[in-house]
All heavy atoms as TSV, in Angstrom:
chain	resi	resn	atom	element	x	y	z
A	1	MET	N	N	186.398	51.641	79.129
A	1	MET	CA	C	187.802	51.430	78.856
A	1	MET	C	C	188.459	52.712	78.327
A	1	MET	O	O	189.575	53.033	78.707
A	1	MET	CB	C	187.924	50.294	77.837
A	1	MET	CG	C	189.324	49.874	77.569
A	1	MET	SD	S	189.999	49.098	79.031
A	1	MET	CE	C	191.607	48.740	78.498
A	2	PHE	N	N	187.717	53.407	77.484
A	2	PHE	CA	C	188.235	54.656	76.923
A	2	PHE	C	C	188.502	55.674	78.028
A	2	PHE	O	O	189.531	56.372	78.017
A	2	PHE	CB	C	187.246	55.210	75.896
A	2	PHE	CG	C	187.683	56.494	75.270
A	2	PHE	CD1	C	188.728	56.530	74.363
A	2	PHE	CD2	C	187.053	57.679	75.603
A	2	PHE	CE1	C	189.141	57.719	73.788
A	2	PHE	CE2	C	187.452	58.878	75.046
A	2	PHE	CZ	C	188.500	58.901	74.136
A	3	ALA	N	N	187.589	55.764	78.995
A	3	ALA	CA	C	187.741	56.724	80.086
A	3	ALA	C	C	188.957	56.400	80.942
A	3	ALA	O	O	189.660	57.314	81.408
A	3	ALA	CB	C	186.485	56.747	80.945
A	4	ILE	N	N	189.227	55.128	81.142
A	4	ILE	CA	C	190.401	54.734	81.935
A	4	ILE	C	C	191.681	55.148	81.215
A	4	ILE	O	O	192.612	55.676	81.842
A	4	ILE	CB	C	190.377	53.219	82.206
A	4	ILE	CG1	C	189.211	52.883	83.142
A	4	ILE	CG2	C	191.695	52.755	82.822
A	4	ILE	CD1	C	188.987	51.414	83.342
A	5	ILE	N	N	191.738	54.944	79.922
A	5	ILE	CA	C	192.927	55.319	79.154
A	5	ILE	C	C	193.141	56.827	79.191
A	5	ILE	O	O	194.257	57.310	79.429
A	5	ILE	CB	C	192.816	54.808	77.701
A	5	ILE	CG1	C	192.845	53.276	77.692
A	5	ILE	CG2	C	193.925	55.379	76.828
A	5	ILE	CD1	C	192.510	52.665	76.367
A	6	ILE	N	N	192.075	57.584	79.009
A	6	ILE	CA	C	192.181	59.051	79.075
A	6	ILE	C	C	192.617	59.480	80.481
A	6	ILE	O	O	193.451	60.383	80.633
A	6	ILE	CB	C	190.839	59.713	78.679
A	6	ILE	CG1	C	190.501	59.395	77.222
A	6	ILE	CG2	C	190.863	61.212	78.918
A	6	ILE	CD1	C	191.515	59.930	76.229
A	7	GLY	N	N	192.066	58.847	81.504
A	7	GLY	CA	C	192.451	59.166	82.875
A	7	GLY	C	C	193.921	58.915	83.127
A	7	GLY	O	O	194.612	59.730	83.757
A	8	ILE	N	N	194.429	57.798	82.640
A	8	ILE	CA	C	195.853	57.490	82.801
A	8	ILE	C	C	196.716	58.515	82.063
A	8	ILE	O	O	197.746	58.958	82.587
A	8	ILE	CB	C	196.142	56.053	82.306
A	8	ILE	CG1	C	195.504	55.041	83.267
A	8	ILE	CG2	C	197.643	55.804	82.181
A	8	ILE	CD1	C	195.527	53.618	82.771
A	9	ILE	N	N	196.293	58.917	80.884
A	9	ILE	CA	C	197.041	59.928	80.125
A	9	ILE	C	C	197.091	61.250	80.892
A	9	ILE	O	O	198.147	61.877	81.015
A	9	ILE	CB	C	196.425	60.116	78.728
A	9	ILE	CG1	C	196.687	58.870	77.873
A	9	ILE	CG2	C	196.980	61.365	78.045
A	9	ILE	CD1	C	195.946	58.853	76.562
A	10	PHE	N	N	195.950	61.681	81.448
A	10	PHE	CA	C	195.928	62.945	82.187
A	10	PHE	C	C	196.748	62.872	83.469
A	10	PHE	O	O	197.437	63.836	83.832
A	10	PHE	CB	C	194.492	63.370	82.496
A	10	PHE	CG	C	193.848	64.120	81.366
A	10	PHE	CD1	C	192.822	63.548	80.643
A	10	PHE	CD2	C	194.261	65.387	81.026
A	10	PHE	CE1	C	192.219	64.224	79.595
A	10	PHE	CE2	C	193.675	66.087	79.985
A	10	PHE	CZ	C	192.650	65.498	79.260
A	11	VAL	N	N	196.698	61.751	84.176
A	11	VAL	CA	C	197.510	61.609	85.387
A	11	VAL	C	C	198.988	61.624	85.024
A	11	VAL	O	O	199.809	62.252	85.710
A	11	VAL	CB	C	197.130	60.317	86.150
A	11	VAL	CG1	C	198.136	60.008	87.242
A	11	VAL	CG2	C	195.743	60.453	86.741
A	12	GLY	N	N	199.345	60.973	83.927
A	12	GLY	CA	C	200.729	60.994	83.473
A	12	GLY	C	C	201.192	62.394	83.103
A	12	GLY	O	O	202.299	62.802	83.459
A	13	PHE	N	N	200.349	63.132	82.397
A	13	PHE	CA	C	200.703	64.505	82.039
A	13	PHE	C	C	200.859	65.367	83.286
A	13	PHE	O	O	201.761	66.210	83.365
A	13	PHE	CB	C	199.659	65.126	81.117
A	13	PHE	CG	C	199.904	66.576	80.857
A	13	PHE	CD1	C	200.935	66.975	80.025
A	13	PHE	CD2	C	199.129	67.549	81.469
A	13	PHE	CE1	C	201.191	68.318	79.796
A	13	PHE	CE2	C	199.369	68.892	81.247
A	13	PHE	CZ	C	200.408	69.279	80.414
A	14	THR	N	N	199.992	65.156	84.263
A	14	THR	CA	C	200.087	65.925	85.504
A	14	THR	C	C	201.418	65.661	86.197
A	14	THR	O	O	202.091	66.601	86.637
A	14	THR	CB	C	198.918	65.572	86.439
A	14	THR	OG1	O	197.699	65.841	85.753
A	14	THR	CG2	C	198.974	66.368	87.721
A	15	ALA	N	N	201.782	64.395	86.304
A	15	ALA	CA	C	203.061	64.068	86.933
A	15	ALA	C	C	204.221	64.658	86.119
A	15	ALA	O	O	205.168	65.206	86.697
A	15	ALA	CB	C	203.202	62.559	87.052
A	16	PHE	N	N	204.145	64.561	84.804
A	16	PHE	CA	C	205.194	65.100	83.941
A	16	PHE	C	C	205.328	66.615	84.100
A	16	PHE	O	O	206.426	67.161	84.087
A	16	PHE	CB	C	204.886	64.757	82.478
A	16	PHE	CG	C	205.835	65.352	81.489
A	16	PHE	CD1	C	207.086	64.795	81.288
A	16	PHE	CD2	C	205.483	66.473	80.755
A	16	PHE	CE1	C	207.966	65.336	80.366
A	16	PHE	CE2	C	206.349	67.021	79.834
A	16	PHE	CZ	C	207.604	66.450	79.640
A	17	SER	N	N	204.215	67.300	84.258
A	17	SER	CA	C	204.263	68.763	84.319
A	17	SER	C	C	204.643	69.299	85.694
A	17	SER	O	O	205.112	70.429	85.794
A	17	SER	CB	C	202.931	69.356	83.883
A	17	SER	OG	O	201.910	68.982	84.777
A	18	VAL	N	N	204.478	68.516	86.736
A	18	VAL	CA	C	204.722	69.022	88.085
A	18	VAL	C	C	206.112	68.653	88.609
A	18	VAL	O	O	206.708	69.408	89.372
A	18	VAL	CB	C	203.619	68.505	89.044
A	18	VAL	CG1	C	203.906	68.860	90.482
A	18	VAL	CG2	C	202.277	69.090	88.639
A	19	ILE	N	N	206.632	67.511	88.208
A	19	ILE	CA	C	207.928	67.054	88.729
A	19	ILE	C	C	209.042	67.981	88.231
A	19	ILE	O	O	209.147	68.259	87.037
A	19	ILE	CB	C	208.191	65.595	88.311
A	19	ILE	CG1	C	207.151	64.693	88.983
A	19	ILE	CG2	C	209.603	65.155	88.683
A	19	ILE	CD1	C	207.217	63.249	88.577
A	20	PRO	N	N	209.878	68.480	89.150
A	20	PRO	CA	C	210.920	69.456	88.768
A	20	PRO	C	C	211.947	68.935	87.769
A	20	PRO	O	O	212.540	69.717	87.031
A	20	PRO	CB	C	211.601	69.792	90.093
A	20	PRO	CG	C	210.649	69.402	91.146
A	20	PRO	CD	C	209.818	68.289	90.592
A	21	ALA	N	N	212.192	67.633	87.709
A	21	ALA	CA	C	213.215	67.106	86.810
A	21	ALA	C	C	212.788	67.160	85.339
A	21	ALA	O	O	213.634	67.097	84.447
A	21	ALA	CB	C	213.536	65.668	87.190
A	22	PHE	N	N	211.495	67.285	85.085
A	22	PHE	CA	C	211.004	67.324	83.711
A	22	PHE	C	C	210.962	68.771	83.208
A	22	PHE	O	O	210.955	69.722	83.983
A	22	PHE	CB	C	209.631	66.666	83.616
A	22	PHE	CG	C	209.673	65.180	83.848
A	22	PHE	CD1	C	208.970	64.612	84.883
A	22	PHE	CD2	C	210.431	64.358	83.032
A	22	PHE	CE1	C	209.008	63.250	85.099
A	22	PHE	CE2	C	210.469	62.996	83.237
A	22	PHE	CZ	C	209.765	62.432	84.278
A	23	PRO	N	N	210.901	68.971	81.894
A	23	PRO	CA	C	211.058	70.315	81.322
A	23	PRO	C	C	209.988	71.342	81.708
A	23	PRO	O	O	210.292	72.527	81.797
A	23	PRO	CB	C	211.038	70.090	79.817
A	23	PRO	CG	C	211.015	68.640	79.580
A	23	PRO	CD	C	210.821	67.948	80.872
A	24	LEU	N	N	208.755	70.935	81.923
A	24	LEU	CA	C	207.711	71.931	82.189
A	24	LEU	C	C	207.866	72.579	83.558
A	24	LEU	O	O	207.703	73.784	83.702
A	24	LEU	CB	C	206.330	71.304	82.048
A	24	LEU	CG	C	205.926	70.912	80.637
A	24	LEU	CD1	C	204.557	70.241	80.649
A	24	LEU	CD2	C	205.904	72.107	79.722
A	25	ASN	N	N	208.131	71.795	84.587
A	25	ASN	CA	C	208.390	72.288	85.942
A	25	ASN	C	C	207.320	73.283	86.406
A	25	ASN	O	O	207.616	74.406	86.807
A	25	ASN	CB	C	209.776	72.916	86.021
A	25	ASN	CG	C	210.208	73.160	87.456
A	25	ASN	OD1	O	209.645	72.600	88.385
A	25	ASN	ND2	N	211.192	74.013	87.644
A	26	TRP	N	N	206.069	72.868	86.352
A	26	TRP	CA	C	204.965	73.728	86.771
A	26	TRP	C	C	204.638	73.593	88.250
A	26	TRP	O	O	203.638	74.131	88.713
A	26	TRP	CB	C	203.704	73.404	85.971
A	26	TRP	CG	C	203.749	73.807	84.539
A	26	TRP	CD1	C	204.675	74.594	83.932
A	26	TRP	CD2	C	202.813	73.439	83.530
A	26	TRP	NE1	N	204.383	74.734	82.604
A	26	TRP	CE2	C	203.236	74.041	82.331
A	26	TRP	CE3	C	201.662	72.676	83.521
A	26	TRP	CZ2	C	202.544	73.886	81.143
A	26	TRP	CZ3	C	200.978	72.517	82.340
A	26	TRP	CH2	C	201.411	73.121	81.163
A	27	GLY	N	N	205.454	72.918	88.997
A	27	GLY	CA	C	205.183	72.666	90.412
A	27	GLY	C	C	204.860	73.918	91.219
A	27	GLY	O	O	203.834	73.977	91.905
A	28	PRO	N	N	205.715	74.959	91.165
A	28	PRO	CA	C	205.423	76.164	91.948
A	28	PRO	C	C	204.106	76.854	91.535
A	28	PRO	O	O	203.364	77.345	92.385
A	28	PRO	CB	C	206.613	77.079	91.666
A	28	PRO	CG	C	207.712	76.163	91.249
A	28	PRO	CD	C	207.039	75.017	90.565
A	29	GLN	N	N	203.804	76.856	90.248
A	29	GLN	CA	C	202.557	77.472	89.794
A	29	GLN	C	C	201.340	76.675	90.276
A	29	GLN	O	O	200.313	77.255	90.611
A	29	GLN	CB	C	202.522	77.592	88.267
A	29	GLN	CG	C	203.470	78.627	87.713
A	29	GLN	CD	C	204.860	78.079	87.473
A	29	GLN	OE1	O	205.152	76.917	87.729
A	29	GLN	NE2	N	205.747	78.936	86.976
A	30	VAL	N	N	201.474	75.361	90.310
A	30	VAL	CA	C	200.373	74.519	90.804
A	30	VAL	C	C	200.130	74.796	92.280
A	30	VAL	O	O	198.980	74.926	92.717
A	30	VAL	CB	C	200.677	73.026	90.552
A	30	VAL	CG1	C	199.665	72.138	91.245
A	30	VAL	CG2	C	200.712	72.735	89.068
A	31	ILE	N	N	201.198	74.920	93.051
A	31	ILE	CA	C	201.057	75.219	94.486
A	31	ILE	C	C	200.404	76.589	94.677
A	31	ILE	O	O	199.519	76.743	95.523
A	31	ILE	CB	C	202.428	75.154	95.193
A	31	ILE	CG1	C	203.016	73.747	95.099
A	31	ILE	CG2	C	202.325	75.606	96.639
A	31	ILE	CD1	C	202.202	72.671	95.773
A	32	GLU	N	N	200.806	77.583	93.906
A	32	GLU	CA	C	200.189	78.914	94.000
A	32	GLU	C	C	198.701	78.854	93.670
A	32	GLU	O	O	197.874	79.476	94.342
A	32	GLU	CB	C	200.883	79.900	93.070
A	32	GLU	CG	C	202.251	80.322	93.537
A	32	GLU	CD	C	202.889	81.300	92.569
A	32	GLU	OE1	O	202.152	82.110	91.971
A	32	GLU	OE2	O	204.122	81.250	92.422
A	33	PHE	N	N	198.357	78.102	92.629
A	33	PHE	CA	C	196.947	77.959	92.253
A	33	PHE	C	C	196.160	77.293	93.377
A	33	PHE	O	O	195.052	77.731	93.701
A	33	PHE	CB	C	196.823	77.132	90.970
A	33	PHE	CG	C	195.409	76.794	90.623
A	33	PHE	CD1	C	194.580	77.747	90.066
A	33	PHE	CD2	C	194.900	75.530	90.878
A	33	PHE	CE1	C	193.263	77.444	89.749
A	33	PHE	CE2	C	193.595	75.214	90.568
A	33	PHE	CZ	C	192.772	76.167	90.007
A	34	LEU	N	N	196.702	76.246	93.961
A	34	LEU	CA	C	196.001	75.560	95.044
A	34	LEU	C	C	195.821	76.470	96.256
A	34	LEU	O	O	194.758	76.477	96.889
A	34	LEU	CB	C	196.750	74.286	95.437
A	34	LEU	CG	C	196.732	73.168	94.404
A	34	LEU	CD1	C	197.611	72.018	94.860
A	34	LEU	CD2	C	195.314	72.692	94.146
A	35	LYS	N	N	196.841	77.248	96.567
A	35	LYS	CA	C	196.730	78.187	97.686
A	35	LYS	C	C	195.663	79.247	97.412
A	35	LYS	O	O	194.910	79.624	98.294
A	35	LYS	CB	C	198.070	78.881	97.943
A	35	LYS	CG	C	199.088	78.010	98.615
A	35	LYS	CD	C	200.373	78.812	98.823
A	35	LYS	CE	C	201.451	77.997	99.456
A	35	LYS	NZ	N	202.709	78.768	99.619
A	36	GLY	N	N	195.611	79.738	96.192
A	36	GLY	CA	C	194.645	80.779	95.853
A	36	GLY	C	C	193.224	80.273	95.727
A	36	GLY	O	O	192.266	80.985	96.023
A	37	SER	N	N	193.073	79.024	95.307
A	37	SER	CA	C	191.721	78.506	95.097
A	37	SER	C	C	191.139	77.865	96.353
A	37	SER	O	O	189.937	77.595	96.400
A	37	SER	CB	C	191.725	77.491	93.956
A	37	SER	OG	O	192.518	76.375	94.297
A	38	LEU	N	N	191.951	77.638	97.369
A	38	LEU	CA	C	191.461	76.976	98.574
A	38	LEU	C	C	190.346	77.744	99.287
A	38	LEU	O	O	189.339	77.143	99.660
A	38	LEU	CB	C	192.622	76.683	99.522
A	38	LEU	CG	C	192.308	75.783	100.707
A	38	LEU	CD1	C	191.839	74.424	100.217
A	38	LEU	CD2	C	193.537	75.624	101.573
A	39	PRO	N	N	190.441	79.071	99.472
A	39	PRO	CA	C	189.332	79.785	100.115
A	39	PRO	C	C	188.029	79.718	99.310
A	39	PRO	O	O	186.946	79.574	99.891
A	39	PRO	CB	C	189.837	81.225	100.223
A	39	PRO	CG	C	191.300	81.133	100.169
A	39	PRO	CD	C	191.599	79.958	99.292
A	40	VAL	N	N	188.119	79.803	98.008
A	40	VAL	CA	C	186.923	79.723	97.171
A	40	VAL	C	C	186.312	78.325	97.267
A	40	VAL	O	O	185.099	78.164	97.411
A	40	VAL	CB	C	187.262	80.078	95.705
A	40	VAL	CG1	C	186.069	79.893	94.802
A	40	VAL	CG2	C	187.794	81.495	95.624
A	41	PHE	N	N	187.154	77.310	97.219
A	41	PHE	CA	C	186.697	75.932	97.339
A	41	PHE	C	C	186.041	75.711	98.700
A	41	PHE	O	O	184.983	75.076	98.791
A	41	PHE	CB	C	187.883	74.979	97.144
A	41	PHE	CG	C	187.532	73.534	97.216
A	41	PHE	CD1	C	186.769	72.948	96.222
A	41	PHE	CD2	C	187.967	72.756	98.268
A	41	PHE	CE1	C	186.440	71.609	96.282
A	41	PHE	CE2	C	187.650	71.423	98.340
A	41	PHE	CZ	C	186.884	70.838	97.344
A	42	ALA	N	N	186.634	76.256	99.767
A	42	ALA	CA	C	186.063	76.120	101.103
A	42	ALA	C	C	184.701	76.814	101.192
A	42	ALA	O	O	183.781	76.308	101.845
A	42	ALA	CB	C	187.024	76.694	102.143
A	43	ALA	N	N	184.554	77.950	100.537
A	43	ALA	CA	C	183.268	78.652	100.543
A	43	ALA	C	C	182.199	77.823	99.830
A	43	ALA	O	O	181.062	77.718	100.313
A	43	ALA	CB	C	183.412	80.017	99.867
A	44	PHE	N	N	182.529	77.219	98.701
A	44	PHE	CA	C	181.567	76.378	97.991
A	44	PHE	C	C	181.174	75.162	98.826
A	44	PHE	O	O	179.998	74.795	98.897
A	44	PHE	CB	C	182.111	75.925	96.639
A	44	PHE	CG	C	182.042	76.978	95.583
A	44	PHE	CD1	C	183.145	77.260	94.804
A	44	PHE	CD2	C	180.879	77.691	95.354
A	44	PHE	CE1	C	183.093	78.232	93.818
A	44	PHE	CE2	C	180.812	78.668	94.373
A	44	PHE	CZ	C	181.925	78.936	93.605
A	45	ILE	N	N	182.132	74.538	99.469
A	45	ILE	CA	C	181.837	73.390	100.324
A	45	ILE	C	C	180.946	73.816	101.484
A	45	ILE	O	O	179.995	73.117	101.852
A	45	ILE	CB	C	183.138	72.746	100.851
A	45	ILE	CG1	C	183.948	72.176	99.698
A	45	ILE	CG2	C	182.848	71.674	101.881
A	45	ILE	CD1	C	183.275	71.060	98.934
A	46	GLY	N	N	181.216	74.986	102.057
A	46	GLY	CA	C	180.377	75.490	103.136
A	46	GLY	C	C	178.947	75.734	102.685
A	46	GLY	O	O	177.993	75.390	103.396
A	47	LEU	N	N	178.770	76.320	101.509
A	47	LEU	CA	C	177.418	76.543	100.986
A	47	LEU	C	C	176.683	75.232	100.737
A	47	LEU	O	O	175.495	75.100	101.057
A	47	LEU	CB	C	177.484	77.350	99.693
A	47	LEU	CG	C	177.764	78.840	99.848
A	47	LEU	CD1	C	177.978	79.467	98.478
A	47	LEU	CD2	C	176.622	79.522	100.564
A	48	ILE	N	N	177.386	74.265	100.193
A	48	ILE	CA	C	176.763	72.962	99.947
A	48	ILE	C	C	176.341	72.330	101.269
A	48	ILE	O	O	175.241	71.768	101.374
A	48	ILE	CB	C	177.733	72.053	99.160
A	48	ILE	CG1	C	177.892	72.584	97.741
A	48	ILE	CG2	C	177.250	70.613	99.147
A	48	ILE	CD1	C	179.006	71.933	96.955
A	49	CYS	N	N	177.190	72.430	102.282
A	49	CYS	CA	C	176.842	71.885	103.602
A	49	CYS	C	C	175.629	72.584	104.194
A	49	CYS	O	O	174.775	71.939	104.810
A	49	CYS	CB	C	178.031	71.990	104.553
A	49	CYS	SG	S	179.372	70.860	104.150
A	50	LEU	N	N	175.538	73.885	104.016
A	50	LEU	CA	C	174.370	74.616	104.511
A	50	LEU	C	C	173.093	74.154	103.818
A	50	LEU	O	O	172.057	73.940	104.464
A	50	LEU	CB	C	174.556	76.117	104.297
A	50	LEU	CG	C	175.522	76.815	105.239
A	50	LEU	CD1	C	175.717	78.264	104.804
A	50	LEU	CD2	C	175.010	76.766	106.659
A	51	PHE	N	N	173.146	73.988	102.504
A	51	PHE	CA	C	171.965	73.530	101.764
A	51	PHE	C	C	171.565	72.122	102.181
A	51	PHE	O	O	170.371	71.828	102.354
A	51	PHE	CB	C	172.209	73.583	100.261
A	51	PHE	CG	C	172.260	74.977	99.708
A	51	PHE	CD1	C	173.230	75.319	98.786
A	51	PHE	CD2	C	171.355	75.945	100.104
A	51	PHE	CE1	C	173.292	76.604	98.267
A	51	PHE	CE2	C	171.404	77.233	99.590
A	51	PHE	CZ	C	172.377	77.567	98.671
A	52	ILE	N	N	172.544	71.244	102.369
A	52	ILE	CA	C	172.247	69.883	102.789
A	52	ILE	C	C	171.655	69.879	104.200
A	52	ILE	O	O	170.692	69.162	104.481
A	52	ILE	CB	C	173.511	69.005	102.718
A	52	ILE	CG1	C	173.892	68.780	101.264
A	52	ILE	CG2	C	173.307	67.675	103.431
A	52	ILE	CD1	C	175.231	68.097	101.076
A	53	GLY	N	N	172.206	70.692	105.077
A	53	GLY	CA	C	171.682	70.776	106.444
A	53	GLY	C	C	170.263	71.312	106.478
A	53	GLY	O	O	169.413	70.798	107.207
A	54	ALA	N	N	169.991	72.330	105.694
A	54	ALA	CA	C	168.631	72.887	105.650
A	54	ALA	C	C	167.647	71.862	105.092
A	54	ALA	O	O	166.528	71.718	105.601
A	54	ALA	CB	C	168.615	74.153	104.803
A	55	ALA	N	N	168.050	71.133	104.073
A	55	ALA	CA	C	167.172	70.100	103.507
A	55	ALA	C	C	166.935	68.981	104.506
A	55	ALA	O	O	165.819	68.446	104.593
A	55	ALA	CB	C	167.780	69.541	102.225
A	56	ASP	N	N	167.956	68.635	105.277
A	56	ASP	CA	C	167.808	67.593	106.290
A	56	ASP	C	C	166.830	68.013	107.380
A	56	ASP	O	O	165.973	67.226	107.803
A	56	ASP	CB	C	169.177	67.270	106.888
A	56	ASP	CG	C	169.142	66.068	107.815
A	56	ASP	OD1	O	168.452	65.086	107.459
A	56	ASP	OD2	O	169.813	66.105	108.864
A	57	ILE	N	N	166.932	69.260	107.826
A	57	ILE	CA	C	166.003	69.767	108.847
A	57	ILE	C	C	164.580	69.772	108.305
A	57	ILE	O	O	163.632	69.366	108.987
A	57	ILE	CB	C	166.433	71.177	109.308
A	57	ILE	CG1	C	167.737	71.084	110.102
A	57	ILE	CG2	C	165.336	71.844	110.132
A	57	ILE	CD1	C	168.365	72.423	110.417
A	58	LYS	N	N	164.420	70.188	107.071
A	58	LYS	CA	C	163.099	70.209	106.443
A	58	LYS	C	C	162.527	68.799	106.345
A	58	LYS	O	O	161.348	68.580	106.639
A	58	LYS	CB	C	163.208	70.836	105.053
A	58	LYS	CG	C	161.893	70.999	104.347
A	58	LYS	CD	C	162.088	71.655	102.989
A	58	LYS	CE	C	160.795	71.730	102.225
A	58	LYS	NZ	N	160.965	72.317	100.901
A	59	ASP	N	N	163.351	67.832	105.957
A	59	ASP	CA	C	162.891	66.448	105.855
A	59	ASP	C	C	162.494	65.884	107.217
A	59	ASP	O	O	161.508	65.150	107.332
A	59	ASP	CB	C	163.973	65.564	105.230
A	59	ASP	CG	C	164.178	65.831	103.760
A	59	ASP	OD1	O	163.279	66.441	103.136
A	59	ASP	OD2	O	165.242	65.436	103.237
A	60	LYS	N	N	163.248	66.225	108.260
A	60	LYS	CA	C	162.910	65.739	109.601
A	60	LYS	C	C	161.580	66.316	110.068
A	60	LYS	O	O	160.775	65.615	110.692
A	60	LYS	CB	C	164.020	66.096	110.592
A	60	LYS	CG	C	165.244	65.226	110.446
A	60	LYS	CD	C	166.310	65.579	111.462
A	60	LYS	CE	C	167.542	64.729	111.262
A	60	LYS	NZ	N	168.594	65.047	112.235
A	61	LYS	N	N	161.326	67.605	109.777
A	61	LYS	CA	C	160.047	68.210	110.147
A	61	LYS	C	C	158.890	67.534	109.417
A	61	LYS	O	O	157.849	67.264	110.005
A	61	LYS	CB	C	160.052	69.711	109.837
A	61	LYS	CG	C	160.841	70.533	110.820
A	61	LYS	CD	C	160.725	72.011	110.481
A	61	LYS	CE	C	161.509	72.850	111.457
A	61	LYS	NZ	N	161.415	74.292	111.156
A	62	GLU	N	N	159.081	67.249	108.138
A	62	GLU	CA	C	158.039	66.585	107.366
A	62	GLU	C	C	157.791	65.172	107.877
A	62	GLU	O	O	156.644	64.718	107.939
A	62	GLU	CB	C	158.408	66.554	105.881
A	62	GLU	CG	C	158.310	67.897	105.203
A	62	GLU	CD	C	158.716	67.839	103.736
A	62	GLU	OE1	O	158.871	66.715	103.195
A	62	GLU	OE2	O	158.876	68.911	103.144
A	63	ALA	N	N	158.852	64.476	108.267
A	63	ALA	CA	C	158.697	63.119	108.795
A	63	ALA	C	C	157.930	63.138	110.114
A	63	ALA	O	O	157.075	62.281	110.354
A	63	ALA	CB	C	160.061	62.474	108.979
A	64	LYS	N	N	158.219	64.120	110.978
A	64	LYS	CA	C	157.476	64.237	112.232
A	64	LYS	C	C	156.000	64.514	111.967
A	64	LYS	O	O	155.119	63.964	112.622
A	64	LYS	CB	C	158.056	65.365	113.094
A	64	LYS	CG	C	159.254	64.976	113.895
A	64	LYS	CD	C	159.645	66.121	114.817
A	64	LYS	CE	C	160.823	65.767	115.654
A	64	LYS	NZ	N	161.227	66.860	116.567
A	65	LYS	N	N	155.760	65.390	110.992
A	65	LYS	CA	C	154.383	65.738	110.654
A	65	LYS	C	C	153.632	64.500	110.139
A	65	LYS	O	O	152.490	64.258	110.523
A	65	LYS	CB	C	154.380	66.842	109.599
A	65	LYS	CG	C	153.022	67.428	109.318
A	65	LYS	CD	C	153.153	68.579	108.326
A	65	LYS	CE	C	151.822	69.218	108.045
A	65	LYS	NZ	N	151.930	70.325	107.088
A	66	GLU	N	N	154.265	63.713	109.285
A	66	GLU	CA	C	153.636	62.502	108.768
A	66	GLU	C	C	153.388	61.484	109.878
A	66	GLU	O	O	152.347	60.829	109.894
A	66	GLU	CB	C	154.508	61.887	107.669
A	66	GLU	CG	C	154.510	62.675	106.387
A	66	GLU	CD	C	155.447	62.078	105.350
A	66	GLU	OE1	O	156.017	60.987	105.594
A	66	GLU	OE2	O	155.617	62.704	104.294
A	67	ASP	N	N	154.344	61.346	110.795
A	67	ASP	CA	C	154.158	60.419	111.910
A	67	ASP	C	C	152.993	60.859	112.792
A	67	ASP	O	O	152.210	60.026	113.267
A	67	ASP	CB	C	155.432	60.316	112.749
A	67	ASP	CG	C	156.531	59.536	112.043
A	67	ASP	OD1	O	156.197	58.783	111.095
A	67	ASP	OD2	O	157.696	59.683	112.432
A	68	ALA	N	N	152.877	62.160	112.999
A	68	ALA	CA	C	151.773	62.673	113.814
A	68	ALA	C	C	150.443	62.410	113.127
A	68	ALA	O	O	149.451	62.039	113.772
A	68	ALA	CB	C	151.949	64.173	114.063
A	69	GLU	N	N	150.384	62.574	111.817
A	69	GLU	CA	C	149.153	62.303	111.063
A	69	GLU	C	C	148.805	60.819	111.122
A	69	GLU	O	O	147.632	60.454	111.256
A	69	GLU	CB	C	149.307	62.763	109.609
A	69	GLU	CG	C	149.330	64.259	109.430
A	69	GLU	CD	C	149.588	64.659	107.991
A	69	GLU	OE1	O	149.776	63.764	107.132
A	69	GLU	OE2	O	149.631	65.877	107.738
A	70	LYS	N	N	149.768	59.940	111.052
A	70	LYS	CA	C	149.517	58.502	111.114
A	70	LYS	C	C	148.982	58.105	112.477
A	70	LYS	O	O	148.112	57.251	112.576
A	70	LYS	CB	C	150.781	57.720	110.781
A	70	LYS	CG	C	151.134	57.742	109.314
A	70	LYS	CD	C	152.362	56.913	109.041
A	70	LYS	CE	C	152.744	56.977	107.581
A	70	LYS	NZ	N	153.948	56.199	107.259
A	71	THR	N	N	149.533	58.693	113.517
A	71	THR	CA	C	149.066	58.340	114.865
A	71	THR	C	C	147.635	58.842	115.073
A	71	THR	O	O	146.861	58.201	115.770
A	71	THR	CB	C	149.996	58.895	115.951
A	71	THR	OG1	O	150.135	60.302	115.779
A	71	THR	CG2	C	151.357	58.231	115.896
A	72	GLU	N	N	147.280	59.986	114.487
A	72	GLU	CA	C	145.922	60.495	114.613
A	72	GLU	C	C	144.941	59.599	113.841
A	72	GLU	O	O	143.823	59.388	114.289
A	72	GLU	CB	C	145.832	61.936	114.086
A	72	GLU	CG	C	146.442	62.950	115.002
A	72	GLU	CD	C	146.319	64.370	114.451
A	72	GLU	OE1	O	145.531	64.586	113.512
A	72	GLU	OE2	O	147.010	65.242	114.970
A	73	GLU	N	N	145.354	59.081	112.698
A	73	GLU	CA	C	144.492	58.220	111.911
A	73	GLU	C	C	144.261	56.874	112.620
A	73	GLU	O	O	143.186	56.294	112.503
A	73	GLU	CB	C	145.105	57.964	110.527
A	73	GLU	CG	C	145.067	59.162	109.627
A	73	GLU	CD	C	145.769	58.887	108.294
A	73	GLU	OE1	O	146.246	57.744	108.089
A	73	GLU	OE2	O	145.851	59.817	107.491
A	74	ASN	N	N	145.240	56.399	113.363
A	74	ASN	CA	C	145.123	55.123	114.052
A	74	ASN	C	C	144.232	55.209	115.285
A	74	ASN	O	O	143.768	54.187	115.769
A	74	ASN	CB	C	146.501	54.586	114.435
A	74	ASN	CG	C	147.304	54.165	113.220
A	74	ASN	OD1	O	146.743	53.862	112.181
A	74	ASN	ND2	N	148.615	54.151	113.348
A	75	LYS	N	N	143.986	56.375	115.809
A	75	LYS	CA	C	143.169	56.521	117.017
A	75	LYS	C	C	141.723	56.366	116.749
A	75	LYS	O	O	141.037	56.357	115.934
A	75	LYS	CB	C	143.416	57.886	117.678
A	75	LYS	CG	C	144.779	57.941	118.306
A	75	LYS	CD	C	144.943	59.270	119.015
A	75	LYS	CE	C	146.307	59.344	119.678
A	75	LYS	NZ	N	146.516	60.555	120.395
């Protein structure tokens, strides 16, 4: 319950700080930050995808190896 209340407070502050009619008017700065951080974020997502793909290939090789061992034991 505490986390939900804190989440609502932060979402409210975000809306208050970004909407142009309110005093903070941080909208343009938020857009600049998002534009600048997008390439870095894309690079991190790409690295994570590479690691997941490499782990998946490794798991598939191990599964094939185990299946081959099981078939040899059954013969």
